[in-house]
N, C-alpha and C positions, 0 to 999 in steps of 0.2 A: 566392082569398086575396089580400089586398093585398100590395104589395111590402114586404119587411121593411126595418126600419131597421138601421143598423150600430152596434155598440158596440165600441170598442177597449179591451181590458182592460189597464190599466197601474196597477193598485192594489197590486202586490206590494212586497215589501221589498228586492228585488235584493241579497240578502246575499252571493251569490257574486261580485257585481260591486263589492262594497264599500259597498252602500247607495245611496240616491238614486234618481233616475228613469232607468231604463235607456233609456226611449223618447226621452230628450233627448240621449243620447250621439250624437256626430257620426258619420255614415255617408255617404260620398260628398259631404262638404262641407256637409251640412245635418243637422239633428236627425233621427234615425231615424224619429221620429213623423211628420215631414213626408212621407216616402215611403210610410208605411203609410196615412196619410190619402189620399194621391193614388191608392193602389191600391184602397182600399175604397170611397171616396166614389162613384165612378161605378156601383158595383154595388148601391147601397142608396138608399132614399127620403129618409133623414135620417141624421145621424151624431152620436154622443155619445162622450165619453171617460170611462171609469171610472177615477178616481184618488182617492187619499185625501190628506188634508193641505190646505194652502193652495192653493185653485184658481187664485189669481192668477198663479202661476208658469207656468200653461198658457194664460193668456188670449190670448197672441199667435196661437194656432191657431184661435181663433174658434169653438170647439165648446162646447156645454154640457158641464160637468163634473159627473158624478154620483158621489158617494162611496158606499162600502159602508154599508148600514144595519145590518149584523150586526157586532157588536164583535169586535176582536181579530184582524184580518187573517185571515179565515176561508177564504182561497184563492179560486180562480177562480169557484166557485159564488156567492160573495158578490157578485162583480162582475157575474155574469150576472143575479142578482136585482136589483141596482141598475139595470141596463140595462132589465130587464123593467118595473120600477116607472116608470122614465122613459118608456118606450114607452107604457105604459098611460095616462099623463097626456096623451100626444099622440094617443091614439085609434088607435095602431098595434097590429096583431095579433101580430107576431113580430119577433124581432131575430136578426141574425147577428153573432156575436162573432169578433173577431180579436185575437191577442195583440200587445201593444205592443213585443215584443222579437223579432218574427218578420217580417223585412222582405220576404221573397220569396214570400209565400203566393200561391196561384193567382189569376189575374185572372178566372177563371170560378168562383170559390168559391161565390158565392151561387146561381148558376144550377144548379150541380151538387148543392148541398144541397137546393134546392127540388125538383129532379127526384127525389132519393132519398126524399122524403117524400110523394110524390104519393099521394092517397087517404087519408092519415092525418087523423083528426079534429083532433088537436093535433100539427102537424108538428114533429118533434123528431129531429135527426140530428147526428152528429159527423163531421167529416172524418176520413179514415183513409188511411194509407199501408201498404205491405206490412209495415212495422215495428210497426203498431198504430194505435189511435185517437189523435186529437189533441184532447184535452179542452178546449182554449181556442178551438177553431174549430168552431162549431156553429150550428145553427138552433134557436131556442128559442121556444115559444109563450107569449104573455102569459097565456093561459088557465090555465097551470099555475104562475103565480108564487106563489100562496098556498101551494100544496103545497110548492114549493121553499123558501119561507120557513120553513114548519113543519119541513122536513127539516134545514135549517141550524140552526134553534133547538134541534133534537134532537141536534145534534152531527155530522151527516153532513158530510163534507168531500170524499169521493171522487166526482168528476163521473160516472164510468161507473156507479157504483152507483145513482145517481139516474136517469140516462138509461135504463139497463137496466130499472129498475122501471116505466118508462113506455113500454116498447116502442120505445125510440130506435133509429133505423136508422143506417147509415153511408153516406157518400159516399166512394168509393174514388178516391184520387189516386196516380198513380205516374208514372214517367218519369225523365228524367235528373236526378241530384242529389236533394236533399231539399227539396221545396217548403216544408216547415215547419221548416227550419233555424232554431233560435232562439238568441239571443245571451244566454248566461248568464255568461260569463267574458271577461276581456280578450283571451284567445286566440281565443274565438269571434268577437269584434268584429274582430280582425285578419284572420281568415279571411274574414269577410263583406266587409270592405273590399277584400281581394285579389281577390274574385270579381267585383267591379264592372267 
């Protein structure tokens, strides 16, 4: 299997943060997205950003911006589908997704997701901690993108319902702290800043 591409999921509405782009909030003196790009880019063959609205606001990061093709902010699976469609155009077989509001995810994310899917015809896995699966951190095969589109058009929104239906596996991550700590509120942002 060829090396996966990466897709940063930043297409949500950020309602608990008061709206706008959470990934552009400052963390450690720079937009949070900058650190996420720096963490994911070395792990993948190419990188894109899933975001909705005017792509010009993200031009400074130099990444292709892919918008949801499913209407109505259909959640992370819509971002995954946008990433899979982009990867298909590049001739890439799979993508790894990372959330645009989770700045401390593991630097061996991709390697461990790939290891978890060894031997699968269509490698599909989610990262997991002892607290459960992380639905925005996964390895997704381009071969299943039409199935995912049909599921979304049929109203499916729960990531694990779709991954379970396709025999998705998990890659376990544990250790000190929460590697998938995500920033949903101003309090979360303050906590992340204090941990730097």
